[in-house]
PDB file of N, CA, C, O and CB in Angstrom:
ATOM      1  N   UNK A   1      12.543  12.860  -5.621  1.00  0.00           N
ATOM      2  CA  UNK A   1      11.659  11.892  -4.772  1.00  0.00           C
ATOM      3  C   UNK A   1      12.162  10.460  -4.958  1.00  0.00           C
ATOM      4  O   UNK A   1      12.487  10.102  -6.090  1.00  0.00           O
ATOM      5  CB  UNK A   1      10.071  11.964  -5.210  1.00  0.00           C
ATOM      6  N   UNK A   2      12.239   9.727  -4.060  1.00  0.00           N
ATOM      7  CA  UNK A   2      12.797   8.281  -4.165  1.00  0.00           C
ATOM      8  C   UNK A   2      11.450   7.413  -3.937  1.00  0.00           C
ATOM      9  O   UNK A   2      10.492   7.719  -3.227  1.00  0.00           O
ATOM     10  CB  UNK A   2      14.088   7.921  -2.929  1.00  0.00           C
ATOM     11  N   UNK A   3      11.618   6.303  -4.688  1.00  0.00           N
ATOM     12  CA  UNK A   3      10.528   5.435  -4.508  1.00  0.00           C
ATOM     13  C   UNK A   3      10.497   4.701  -3.376  1.00  0.00           C
ATOM     14  O   UNK A   3      11.600   4.256  -3.059  1.00  0.00           O
ATOM     15  CB  UNK A   3      10.422   4.623  -5.468  1.00  0.00           C
ATOM     16  N   UNK A   4       9.511   4.401  -2.591  1.00  0.00           N
ATOM     17  CA  UNK A   4       9.219   3.579  -1.493  1.00  0.00           C
ATOM     18  C   UNK A   4       8.054   2.741  -1.556  1.00  0.00           C
ATOM     19  O   UNK A   4       7.055   3.107  -2.175  1.00  0.00           O
ATOM     20  CB  UNK A   4       9.116   4.321  -0.419  1.00  0.00           C
ATOM     21  N   UNK A   5       8.126   1.482  -0.869  1.00  0.00           N
ATOM     22  CA  UNK A   5       7.121   0.660  -1.091  1.00  0.00           C
ATOM     23  C   UNK A   5       6.149   0.890  -0.092  1.00  0.00           C
ATOM     24  O   UNK A   5       6.412   0.949   1.109  1.00  0.00           O
ATOM     25  CB  UNK A   5       7.525  -0.643  -1.157  1.00  0.00           C
ATOM     26  N   UNK A   6       4.855   1.040  -0.662  1.00  0.00           N
ATOM     27  CA  UNK A   6       3.650   1.120   0.171  1.00  0.00           C
ATOM     28  C   UNK A   6       3.016  -0.107   0.159  1.00  0.00           C
ATOM     29  O   UNK A   6       2.471  -0.568  -0.844  1.00  0.00           O
ATOM     30  CB  UNK A   6       2.713   2.146  -0.240  1.00  0.00           C
ATOM     31  N   UNK A   7       3.070  -0.709   1.345  1.00  0.00           N
ATOM     32  CA  UNK A   7       2.506  -2.224   1.597  1.00  0.00           C
ATOM     33  C   UNK A   7       1.253  -2.044   2.137  1.00  0.00           C
ATOM     34  O   UNK A   7       1.104  -1.560   3.259  1.00  0.00           O
ATOM     35  CB  UNK A   7       3.366  -3.176   2.613  1.00  0.00           C
ATOM     36  N   UNK A   8       0.251  -2.424   1.367  1.00  0.00           N
ATOM     37  CA  UNK A   8      -1.189  -2.258   1.887  1.00  0.00           C
ATOM     38  C   UNK A   8      -1.775  -3.643   2.094  1.00  0.00           C
ATOM     39  O   UNK A   8      -1.725  -4.437   1.155  1.00  0.00           O
ATOM     40  CB  UNK A   8      -2.130  -1.411   0.852  1.00  0.00           C
ATOM     41  N   UNK A   9      -2.341  -4.008   3.281  1.00  0.00           N
ATOM     42  CA  UNK A   9      -3.039  -5.191   3.561  1.00  0.00           C
ATOM     43  C   UNK A   9      -4.565  -5.062   3.039  1.00  0.00           C
ATOM     44  O   UNK A   9      -5.287  -4.256   3.625  1.00  0.00           O
ATOM     45  CB  UNK A   9      -2.950  -5.472   5.108  1.00  0.00           C
ATOM     46  N   UNK A  10      -5.061  -5.778   2.020  1.00  0.00           N
ATOM     47  CA  UNK A  10      -6.452  -5.531   1.596  1.00  0.00           C
ATOM     48  C   UNK A  10      -7.104  -6.956   1.832  1.00  0.00           C
ATOM     49  O   UNK A  10      -6.503  -8.013   1.639  1.00  0.00           O
ATOM     50  CB  UNK A  10      -6.572  -4.972  -0.021  1.00  0.00           C
ATOM     51  N   UNK A  11      -8.433  -6.844   2.284  1.00  0.00           N
ATOM     52  CA  UNK A  11      -9.222  -7.895   2.299  1.00  0.00           C
ATOM     53  C   UNK A  11     -10.586  -7.815   1.481  1.00  0.00           C
ATOM     54  O   UNK A  11     -11.284  -6.804   1.402  1.00  0.00           O
ATOM     55  CB  UNK A  11      -9.432  -8.147   3.622  1.00  0.00           C
ATOM     56  N   UNK A  12     -10.866  -9.105   0.857  1.00  0.00           N
ATOM     57  CA  UNK A  12     -11.997  -9.019   0.091  1.00  0.00           C
ATOM     58  C   UNK A  12     -13.285  -8.514   0.862  1.00  0.00           C
ATOM     59  O   UNK A  12     -13.561  -8.880   2.005  1.00  0.00           O
ATOM     60  CB  UNK A  12     -12.208 -10.325  -0.492  1.00  0.00           C
ATOM     61  N   UNK A  13     -14.062  -7.608   0.091  1.00  0.00           N
ATOM     62  CA  UNK A  13     -15.331  -7.304   0.816  1.00  0.00           C
ATOM     63  C   UNK A  13     -16.329  -8.468   1.131  1.00  0.00           C
ATOM     64  O   UNK A  13     -16.921  -8.605   2.202  1.00  0.00           O
ATOM     65  CB  UNK A  13     -16.060  -6.313   0.020  1.00  0.00           C
ATOM     66  N   UNK A  14     -16.434  -9.330  -0.018  1.00  0.00           N
ATOM     67  CA  UNK A  14     -17.410 -10.488   0.124  1.00  0.00           C
ATOM     68  C   UNK A  14     -16.777 -11.582   1.009  1.00  0.00           C
ATOM     69  O   UNK A  14     -17.512 -12.496   1.382  1.00  0.00           O
ATOM     70  CB  UNK A  14     -17.800 -11.111  -1.323  1.00  0.00           C
ATOM     71  N   UNK A  15     -15.574 -11.572   1.353  1.00  0.00           N
ATOM     72  CA  UNK A  15     -14.965 -12.709   2.221  1.00  0.00           C
ATOM     73  C   UNK A  15     -13.776 -12.007   3.007  1.00  0.00           C
ATOM     74  O   UNK A  15     -12.599 -12.082   2.652  1.00  0.00           O
ATOM     75  CB  UNK A  15     -14.386 -14.057   1.253  1.00  0.00           C
ATOM     76  N   UNK A  16     -14.229 -11.321   4.110  1.00  0.00           N
ATOM     77  CA  UNK A  16     -13.186 -10.606   4.901  1.00  0.00           C
ATOM     78  C   UNK A  16     -12.088 -11.477   5.382  1.00  0.00           C
ATOM     79  O   UNK A  16     -11.056 -10.903   5.728  1.00  0.00           O
ATOM     80  CB  UNK A  16     -13.790  -9.942   6.077  1.00  0.00           C
ATOM     81  N   UNK A  17     -12.140 -12.739   5.460  1.00  0.00           N
ATOM     82  CA  UNK A  17     -10.937 -13.453   5.949  1.00  0.00           C
ATOM     83  C   UNK A  17      -9.902 -13.670   4.830  1.00  0.00           C
ATOM     84  O   UNK A  17      -8.795 -14.171   5.027  1.00  0.00           O
ATOM     85  CB  UNK A  17     -11.340 -14.820   6.552  1.00  0.00           C
ATOM     86  N   UNK A  18     -10.371 -13.239   3.615  1.00  0.00           N
ATOM     87  CA  UNK A  18      -9.420 -13.364   2.389  1.00  0.00           C
ATOM     88  C   UNK A  18      -8.666 -12.059   2.249  1.00  0.00           C
ATOM     89  O   UNK A  18      -9.149 -11.034   1.767  1.00  0.00           O
ATOM     90  CB  UNK A  18     -10.230 -13.679   0.990  1.00  0.00           C
ATOM     91  N   UNK A  19      -7.466 -12.190   2.703  1.00  0.00           N
ATOM     92  CA  UNK A  19      -6.725 -10.851   2.844  1.00  0.00           C
ATOM     93  C   UNK A  19      -5.208 -11.278   2.037  1.00  0.00           C
ATOM     94  O   UNK A  19      -4.723 -12.408   1.995  1.00  0.00           O
ATOM     95  CB  UNK A  19      -6.529 -10.332   4.729  1.00  0.00           C
ATOM     96  N   UNK A  20      -4.695 -10.148   1.486  1.00  0.00           N
ATOM     97  CA  UNK A  20      -3.359 -10.224   0.764  1.00  0.00           C
ATOM     98  C   UNK A  20      -2.791  -8.785   0.976  1.00  0.00           C
ATOM     99  O   UNK A  20      -3.392  -7.766   1.315  1.00  0.00           O
ATOM    100  CB  UNK A  20      -3.504 -10.640  -0.907  1.00  0.00           C
ATOM    101  N   UNK A  21      -1.338  -8.993   0.657  1.00  0.00           N
ATOM    102  CA  UNK A  21      -0.574  -7.585   0.738  1.00  0.00           C
ATOM    103  C   UNK A  21      -0.530  -7.150  -0.613  1.00  0.00           C
ATOM    104  O   UNK A  21      -0.399  -8.006  -1.488  1.00  0.00           O
ATOM    105  CB  UNK A  21       0.966  -7.624   1.357  1.00  0.00           C
ATOM    106  N   UNK A  22      -0.622  -5.931  -0.922  1.00  0.00           N
ATOM    107  CA  UNK A  22      -0.290  -5.290  -2.106  1.00  0.00           C
ATOM    108  C   UNK A  22       0.840  -4.445  -1.990  1.00  0.00           C
ATOM    109  O   UNK A  22       0.846  -3.610  -1.085  1.00  0.00           O
ATOM    110  CB  UNK A  22      -1.340  -4.580  -2.583  1.00  0.00           C
ATOM    111  N   UNK A  23       1.903  -4.545  -2.855  1.00  0.00           N
ATOM    112  CA  UNK A  23       3.014  -3.790  -2.929  1.00  0.00           C
ATOM    113  C   UNK A  23       2.983  -2.708  -3.907  1.00  0.00           C
ATOM    114  O   UNK A  23       3.130  -3.002  -5.094  1.00  0.00           O
ATOM    115  CB  UNK A  23       4.046  -4.580  -3.157  1.00  0.00           C
ATOM    116  N   UNK A  24       2.799  -1.406  -3.535  1.00  0.00           N
ATOM    117  CA  UNK A  24       2.515  -0.367  -4.413  1.00  0.00           C
ATOM    118  C   UNK A  24       3.887   0.633  -4.408  1.00  0.00           C
ATOM    119  O   UNK A  24       4.376   1.099  -3.379  1.00  0.00           O
ATOM    120  CB  UNK A  24       1.098   0.384  -3.917  1.00  0.00           C
ATOM    121  N   UNK A  25       4.294   0.812  -5.495  1.00  0.00           N
ATOM    122  CA  UNK A  25       5.516   1.981  -5.611  1.00  0.00           C
ATOM    123  C   UNK A  25       4.881   3.351  -5.304  1.00  0.00           C
ATOM    124  O   UNK A  25       3.934   3.764  -5.972  1.00  0.00           O
ATOM    125  CB  UNK A  25       6.251   2.079  -7.252  1.00  0.00           C
ATOM    126  N   UNK A  26       5.401   4.032  -4.310  1.00  0.00           N
ATOM    127  CA  UNK A  26       4.916   5.301  -3.998  1.00  0.00           C
ATOM    128  C   UNK A  26       6.138   6.340  -3.823  1.00  0.00           C
ATOM    129  O   UNK A  26       6.904   6.346  -2.859  1.00  0.00           O
ATOM    130  CB  UNK A  26       4.039   5.188  -2.717  1.00  0.00           C
ATOM    131  N   UNK A  27       6.186   7.233  -4.945  1.00  0.00           N
ATOM    132  CA  UNK A  27       7.214   8.306  -4.963  1.00  0.00           C
ATOM    133  C   UNK A  27       6.909   9.219  -3.911  1.00  0.00           C
ATOM    134  O   UNK A  27       5.982  10.025  -3.981  1.00  0.00           O
ATOM    135  CB  UNK A  27       7.294   9.050  -6.279  1.00  0.00           C
ATOM    136  N   UNK A  28       7.793   9.086  -2.789  1.00  0.00           N
ATOM    137  CA  UNK A  28       7.625  10.062  -1.643  1.00  0.00           C
ATOM    138  C   UNK A  28       9.128  10.499  -1.061  1.00  0.00           C
ATOM    139  O   UNK A  28      10.002   9.647  -0.900  1.00  0.00           O
ATOM    140  CB  UNK A  28       6.678   9.320  -0.409  1.00  0.00           C
ATOM    141  N   UNK A  29       9.304  11.663  -0.814  1.00  0.00           N
ATOM    142  CA  UNK A  29      10.604  12.028  -0.239  1.00  0.00           C
ATOM    143  C   UNK A  29      10.814  12.168   1.134  1.00  0.00           C
ATOM    144  O   UNK A  29      11.784  12.786   1.572  1.00  0.00           O
ATOM    145  CB  UNK A  29      10.984  13.129  -0.716  1.00  0.00           C
ATOM    146  N   UNK A  30       9.870  11.571   1.933  1.00  0.00           N
ATOM    147  CA  UNK A  30       9.993  11.594   3.279  1.00  0.00           C
ATOM    148  C   UNK A  30      10.425  10.247   3.905  1.00  0.00           C
ATOM    149  O   UNK A  30      10.786   9.356   3.136  1.00  0.00           O
ATOM    150  CB  UNK A  30       8.763  12.040   3.808  1.00  0.00           C
ATOM    151  N   UNK A  31      10.420  10.046   5.123  1.00  0.00           N
ATOM    152  CA  UNK A  31      10.681   8.686   5.988  1.00  0.00           C
ATOM    153  C   UNK A  31       9.464   7.887   5.856  1.00  0.00           C
ATOM    154  O   UNK A  31       8.367   8.358   5.553  1.00  0.00           O
ATOM    155  CB  UNK A  31      10.981   8.940   7.637  1.00  0.00           C
ATOM    156  N   UNK A  32       9.695   6.718   6.084  1.00  0.00           N
ATOM    157  CA  UNK A  32       8.648   5.702   5.944  1.00  0.00           C
ATOM    158  C   UNK A  32       7.300   6.204   6.887  1.00  0.00           C
ATOM    159  O   UNK A  32       6.165   6.220   6.410  1.00  0.00           O
ATOM    160  CB  UNK A  32       9.300   4.168   6.460  1.00  0.00           C
ATOM    161  N   UNK A  33       7.550   6.537   8.045  1.00  0.00           N
ATOM    162  CA  UNK A  33       6.527   7.114   8.945  1.00  0.00           C
ATOM    163  C   UNK A  33       5.731   8.226   8.238  1.00  0.00           C
ATOM    164  O   UNK A  33       4.510   8.107   8.140  1.00  0.00           O
ATOM    165  CB  UNK A  33       7.197   7.679  10.235  1.00  0.00           C
ATOM    166  N   UNK A  34       6.351   9.274   7.754  1.00  0.00           N
ATOM    167  CA  UNK A  34       5.817  10.348   6.953  1.00  0.00           C
ATOM    168  C   UNK A  34       5.106   9.820   5.854  1.00  0.00           C
ATOM    169  O   UNK A  34       4.001  10.304   5.611  1.00  0.00           O
ATOM    170  CB  UNK A  34       6.834  11.253   6.482  1.00  0.00           C
ATOM    171  N   UNK A  35       5.604   8.801   5.065  1.00  0.00           N
ATOM    172  CA  UNK A  35       4.783   8.167   4.080  1.00  0.00           C
ATOM    173  C   UNK A  35       3.600   7.564   4.466  1.00  0.00           C
ATOM    174  O   UNK A  35       2.564   7.670   3.810  1.00  0.00           O
ATOM    175  CB  UNK A  35       5.444   7.270   3.461  1.00  0.00           C
ATOM    176  N   UNK A  36       3.710   6.857   5.626  1.00  0.00           N
ATOM    177  CA  UNK A  36       2.531   6.213   5.990  1.00  0.00           C
ATOM    178  C   UNK A  36       1.314   7.054   6.171  1.00  0.00           C
ATOM    179  O   UNK A  36       0.176   6.662   5.914  1.00  0.00           O
ATOM    180  CB  UNK A  36       2.766   5.527   7.133  1.00  0.00           C
ATOM    181  N   UNK A  37       1.685   8.474   6.723  1.00  0.00           N
ATOM    182  CA  UNK A  37       0.815   9.425   7.093  1.00  0.00           C
ATOM    183  C   UNK A  37       0.117  10.097   5.893  1.00  0.00           C
ATOM    184  O   UNK A  37      -1.025  10.556   5.882  1.00  0.00           O
ATOM    185  CB  UNK A  37       1.508  10.361   7.906  1.00  0.00           C
ATOM    186  N   UNK A  38       1.111  10.067   4.771  1.00  0.00           N
ATOM    187  CA  UNK A  38       0.608  10.759   3.531  1.00  0.00           C
ATOM    188  C   UNK A  38      -0.094   9.761   2.645  1.00  0.00           C
ATOM    189  O   UNK A  38      -0.686  10.176   1.649  1.00  0.00           O
ATOM    190  CB  UNK A  38       1.780  11.444   2.729  1.00  0.00           C
ATOM    191  N   UNK A  39      -0.073   8.512   2.926  1.00  0.00           N
ATOM    192  CA  UNK A  39      -0.777   7.445   1.938  1.00  0.00           C
ATOM    193  C   UNK A  39      -2.290   7.405   1.691  1.00  0.00           C
ATOM    194  O   UNK A  39      -2.793   7.013   0.638  1.00  0.00           O
ATOM    195  CB  UNK A  39      -0.490   6.092   2.435  1.00  0.00           C
ATOM    196  N   UNK A  40      -2.913   7.811   2.670  1.00  0.00           N
ATOM    197  CA  UNK A  40      -4.312   7.486   2.486  1.00  0.00           C
ATOM    198  C   UNK A  40      -5.019   7.921   1.367  1.00  0.00           C
ATOM    199  O   UNK A  40      -5.920   7.218   0.908  1.00  0.00           O
ATOM    200  CB  UNK A  40      -4.983   7.903   3.475  1.00  0.00           C
ATOM    201  N   UNK A  41      -4.690   9.109   0.817  1.00  0.00           N
ATOM    202  CA  UNK A  41      -5.474   9.440  -0.604  1.00  0.00           C
ATOM    203  C   UNK A  41      -4.802   8.477  -1.778  1.00  0.00           C
ATOM    204  O   UNK A  41      -5.408   8.189  -2.809  1.00  0.00           O
ATOM    205  CB  UNK A  41      -5.258  11.241  -1.086  1.00  0.00           C
ATOM    206  N   UNK A  42      -3.651   8.088  -1.511  1.00  0.00           N
ATOM    207  CA  UNK A  42      -3.148   7.136  -2.786  1.00  0.00           C
ATOM    208  C   UNK A  42      -3.963   5.702  -2.552  1.00  0.00           C
ATOM    209  O   UNK A  42      -4.372   5.010  -3.484  1.00  0.00           O
ATOM    210  CB  UNK A  42      -1.227   6.834  -2.764  1.00  0.00           C
ATOM    211  N   UNK A  43      -4.109   5.413  -1.279  1.00  0.00           N
ATOM    212  CA  UNK A  43      -4.800   4.036  -0.995  1.00  0.00           C
ATOM    213  C   UNK A  43      -6.243   4.175  -1.491  1.00  0.00           C
ATOM    214  O   UNK A  43      -6.800   3.295  -2.147  1.00  0.00           O
ATOM    215  CB  UNK A  43      -4.786   3.617   0.648  1.00  0.00           C
ATOM    216  N   UNK A  44      -6.796   5.295  -1.149  1.00  0.00           N
ATOM    217  CA  UNK A  44      -8.207   5.544  -1.584  1.00  0.00           C
ATOM    218  C   UNK A  44      -8.435   5.457  -3.150  1.00  0.00           C
ATOM    219  O   UNK A  44      -9.448   4.937  -3.618  1.00  0.00           O
ATOM    220  CB  UNK A  44      -8.636   6.961  -1.089  1.00  0.00           C
ATOM    221  N   UNK A  45      -7.501   5.960  -3.870  1.00  0.00           N
ATOM    222  CA  UNK A  45      -7.473   5.906  -5.350  1.00  0.00           C
ATOM    223  C   UNK A  45      -7.333   4.303  -5.602  1.00  0.00           C
ATOM    224  O   UNK A  45      -8.182   3.793  -6.332  1.00  0.00           O
ATOM    225  CB  UNK A  45      -6.157   6.860  -6.033  1.00  0.00           C
ATOM    226  N   UNK A  46      -6.503   3.626  -5.148  1.00  0.00           N
ATOM    227  CA  UNK A  46      -6.276   2.184  -5.466  1.00  0.00           C
ATOM    228  C   UNK A  46      -7.508   1.522  -5.089  1.00  0.00           C
ATOM    229  O   UNK A  46      -7.914   0.672  -5.882  1.00  0.00           O
ATOM    230  CB  UNK A  46      -5.041   1.544  -4.728  1.00  0.00           C
ATOM    231  N   UNK A  47      -8.201   1.739  -4.018  1.00  0.00           N
ATOM    232  CA  UNK A  47      -9.548   1.103  -3.704  1.00  0.00           C
ATOM    233  C   UNK A  47     -10.459   1.476  -4.609  1.00  0.00           C
ATOM    234  O   UNK A  47     -11.306   0.648  -4.946  1.00  0.00           O
ATOM    235  CB  UNK A  47     -10.088   1.417  -2.405  1.00  0.00           C
ATOM    236  N   UNK A  48     -10.462   2.651  -5.118  1.00  0.00           N
ATOM    237  CA  UNK A  48     -11.509   3.140  -6.111  1.00  0.00           C
ATOM    238  C   UNK A  48     -11.410   2.407  -7.447  1.00  0.00           C
ATOM    239  O   UNK A  48     -12.389   2.288  -8.184  1.00  0.00           O
ATOM    240  CB  UNK A  48     -11.352   4.686  -6.371  1.00  0.00           C
ATOM    241  N   UNK A  49     -10.130   1.891  -7.760  1.00  0.00           N
ATOM    242  CA  UNK A  49      -9.913   1.197  -8.943  1.00  0.00           C
ATOM    243  C   UNK A  49     -10.079  -0.283  -8.729  1.00  0.00           C
ATOM    244  O   UNK A  49     -10.120  -1.044  -9.696  1.00  0.00           O
ATOM    245  CB  UNK A  49      -8.594   1.516  -9.477  1.00  0.00           C
ATOM    246  N   UNK A  50     -10.186  -0.761  -7.354  1.00  0.00           N
ATOM    247  CA  UNK A  50     -10.193  -2.309  -6.973  1.00  0.00           C
ATOM    248  C   UNK A  50     -11.370  -2.342  -6.012  1.00  0.00           C
ATOM    249  O   UNK A  50     -11.167  -2.716  -4.857  1.00  0.00           O
ATOM    250  CB  UNK A  50      -8.701  -2.912  -6.215  1.00  0.00           C
ATOM    251  N   UNK A  51     -12.483  -2.008  -6.371  1.00  0.00           N
ATOM    252  CA  UNK A  51     -13.794  -1.995  -5.495  1.00  0.00           C
ATOM    253  C   UNK A  51     -14.336  -3.284  -4.741  1.00  0.00           C
ATOM    254  O   UNK A  51     -15.290  -3.275  -3.964  1.00  0.00           O
ATOM    255  CB  UNK A  51     -14.910  -1.589  -6.393  1.00  0.00           C
ATOM    256  N   UNK A  52     -13.627  -4.326  -5.070  1.00  0.00           N
ATOM    257  CA  UNK A  52     -14.016  -5.509  -4.371  1.00  0.00           C
ATOM    258  C   UNK A  52     -12.979  -5.710  -3.089  1.00  0.00           C
ATOM    259  O   UNK A  52     -13.074  -6.722  -2.393  1.00  0.00           O
ATOM    260  CB  UNK A  52     -13.994  -6.785  -5.428  1.00  0.00           C
ATOM    261  N   UNK A  53     -12.154  -4.863  -2.862  1.00  0.00           N
ATOM    262  CA  UNK A  53     -11.207  -4.982  -1.741  1.00  0.00           C
ATOM    263  C   UNK A  53     -11.447  -3.727  -0.824  1.00  0.00           C
ATOM    264  O   UNK A  53     -12.023  -2.695  -1.166  1.00  0.00           O
ATOM    265  CB  UNK A  53      -9.655  -5.066  -2.275  1.00  0.00           C
ATOM    266  N   UNK A  54     -10.888  -4.011   0.425  1.00  0.00           N
ATOM    267  CA  UNK A  54     -10.915  -2.801   1.393  1.00  0.00           C
ATOM    268  C   UNK A  54      -9.575  -2.945   1.991  1.00  0.00           C
ATOM    269  O   UNK A  54      -9.043  -4.037   2.194  1.00  0.00           O
ATOM    270  CB  UNK A  54     -12.157  -2.801   2.563  1.00  0.00           C
ATOM    271  N   UNK A  55      -9.004  -1.697   2.290  1.00  0.00           N
ATOM    272  CA  UNK A  55      -7.725  -1.596   2.920  1.00  0.00           C
ATOM    273  C   UNK A  55      -7.903  -1.674   4.520  1.00  0.00           C
ATOM    274  O   UNK A  55      -8.746  -0.982   5.090  1.00  0.00           O
ATOM    275  CB  UNK A  55      -7.026  -0.238   2.460  1.00  0.00           C
ATOM    276  N   UNK A  56      -7.058  -2.558   5.201  1.00  0.00           N
ATOM    277  CA  UNK A  56      -7.348  -2.707   6.467  1.00  0.00           C
ATOM    278  C   UNK A  56      -6.039  -2.233   7.342  1.00  0.00           C
ATOM    279  O   UNK A  56      -6.147  -1.992   8.544  1.00  0.00           O
ATOM    280  CB  UNK A  56      -7.794  -4.161   6.680  1.00  0.00           C
ATOM    281  N   UNK A  57      -4.799  -2.120   6.638  1.00  0.00           N
ATOM    282  CA  UNK A  57      -3.801  -1.500   7.322  1.00  0.00           C
ATOM    283  C   UNK A  57      -2.510  -1.270   6.250  1.00  0.00           C
ATOM    284  O   UNK A  57      -2.466  -2.050   5.298  1.00  0.00           O
ATOM    285  CB  UNK A  57      -3.453  -2.410   8.624  1.00  0.00           C
ATOM    286  N   UNK A  58      -1.733  -0.507   6.332  1.00  0.00           N
ATOM    287  CA  UNK A  58      -0.554  -0.092   5.531  1.00  0.00           C
ATOM    288  C   UNK A  58       0.501   0.230   6.289  1.00  0.00           C
ATOM    289  O   UNK A  58       0.407   0.518   7.482  1.00  0.00           O
ATOM    290  CB  UNK A  58      -0.788   0.982   4.700  1.00  0.00           C
ATOM    291  N   UNK A  59       1.642   0.197   5.591  1.00  0.00           N
ATOM    292  CA  UNK A  59       2.922   0.604   6.064  1.00  0.00           C
ATOM    293  C   UNK A  59       3.894   1.083   4.901  1.00  0.00           C
ATOM    294  O   UNK A  59       3.596   0.769   3.748  1.00  0.00           O
ATOM    295  CB  UNK A  59       3.532  -0.559   6.836  1.00  0.00           C
ATOM    296  N   UNK A  60       4.764   1.647   5.086  1.00  0.00           N
ATOM    297  CA  UNK A  60       5.876   1.932   4.085  1.00  0.00           C
ATOM    298  C   UNK A  60       7.213   1.501   4.564  1.00  0.00           C
ATOM    299  O   UNK A  60       7.618   1.597   5.723  1.00  0.00           O
ATOM    300  CB  UNK A  60       5.956   3.418   3.759  1.00  0.00           C
ATOM    301  N   UNK A  61       7.886   0.991   3.496  1.00  0.00           N
ATOM    302  CA  UNK A  61       9.217   0.476   3.672  1.00  0.00           C
ATOM    303  C   UNK A  61       9.943   0.894   2.506  1.00  0.00           C
ATOM    304  O   UNK A  61       9.412   1.215   1.442  1.00  0.00           O
ATOM    305  CB  UNK A  61       9.272  -1.020   3.859  1.00  0.00           C
ATOM    306  N   UNK A  62      11.254   0.878   2.758  1.00  0.00           N
ATOM    307  CA  UNK A  62      12.440   1.038   1.572  1.00  0.00           C
ATOM    308  C   UNK A  62      12.398  -0.179   0.863  1.00  0.00           C
ATOM    309  O   UNK A  62      12.353  -1.275   1.421  1.00  0.00           O
ATOM    310  CB  UNK A  62      14.044   1.269   2.120  1.00  0.00           C
ATOM    311  N   UNK A  63      12.412   0.016  -0.515  1.00  0.00           N
ATOM    312  CA  UNK A  63      12.461  -1.347  -1.335  1.00  0.00           C
ATOM    313  C   UNK A  63      13.751  -2.222  -1.080  1.00  0.00           C
ATOM    314  O   UNK A  63      14.868  -1.749  -0.870  1.00  0.00           O
ATOM    315  CB  UNK A  63      12.412  -1.025  -2.938  1.00  0.00           C
ATOM    316  N   UNK A  64      13.470  -3.421  -1.123  1.00  0.00           N
ATOM    317  CA  UNK A  64      14.552  -4.486  -0.821  1.00  0.00           C
ATOM    318  C   UNK A  64      15.209  -4.648  -2.210  1.00  0.00           C
ATOM    319  O   UNK A  64      14.508  -4.987  -3.163  1.00  0.00           O
ATOM    320  CB  UNK A  64      13.920  -5.995  -0.203  1.00  0.00           C
ATOM    321  N   UNK A  65      16.537  -4.418  -2.358  1.00  0.00           N
ATOM    322  CA  UNK A  65      17.190  -4.693  -3.668  1.00  0.00           C
ATOM    323  C   UNK A  65      17.187  -6.067  -4.294  1.00  0.00           C
ATOM    324  O   UNK A  65      17.408  -6.271  -5.487  1.00  0.00           O
ATOM    325  CB  UNK A  65      18.512  -4.346  -3.550  1.00  0.00           C
ATOM    326  N   UNK A  66      16.914  -7.012  -3.377  1.00  0.00           N
ATOM    327  CA  UNK A  66      16.898  -8.442  -3.842  1.00  0.00           C
ATOM    328  C   UNK A  66      15.364  -8.906  -4.237  1.00  0.00           C
ATOM    329  O   UNK A  66      15.195 -10.071  -4.598  1.00  0.00           O
ATOM    330  CB  UNK A  66      17.515  -9.415  -2.619  1.00  0.00           C
ATOM    331  N   UNK A  67      14.411  -8.130  -4.180  1.00  0.00           N
ATOM    332  CA  UNK A  67      13.115  -8.520  -4.346  1.00  0.00           C
ATOM    333  C   UNK A  67      12.944  -8.540  -5.911  1.00  0.00           C
ATOM    334  O   UNK A  67      13.673  -7.875  -6.648  1.00  0.00           O
ATOM    335  CB  UNK A  67      12.119  -7.565  -3.569  1.00  0.00           C
ATOM    336  N   UNK A  68      11.969  -9.317  -6.349  1.00  0.00           N
ATOM    337  CA  UNK A  68      11.729  -9.326  -7.788  1.00  0.00           C
ATOM    338  C   UNK A  68      10.415  -8.492  -8.081  1.00  0.00           C
ATOM    339  O   UNK A  68       9.399  -8.540  -7.388  1.00  0.00           O
ATOM    340  CB  UNK A  68      11.602 -10.844  -8.323  1.00  0.00           C
ATOM    341  N   UNK A  69      10.583  -7.764  -9.151  1.00  0.00           N
ATOM    342  CA  UNK A  69       9.397  -6.869  -9.351  1.00  0.00           C
ATOM    343  C   UNK A  69       8.259  -7.735  -9.989  1.00  0.00           C
ATOM    344  O   UNK A  69       7.170  -7.226 -10.254  1.00  0.00           O
ATOM    345  CB  UNK A  69       9.772  -5.585 -10.313  1.00  0.00           C
TER     346      UNK A  69
END
């Protein structure tokens, strides 16, 4: 399995206009489209660990080699 970036846009429950992107490393062997369809349980786990946020959208993309971790 190769790492793929799961990019989740989350918004604060108490301030829905406050949103940010979270980049999560998701080990998945399929395409970005297949990854996006398989991601909801992983996103639900993240939301369970961060109850002040709600996920509003997500996408998967291959990591960019020049990005800093």
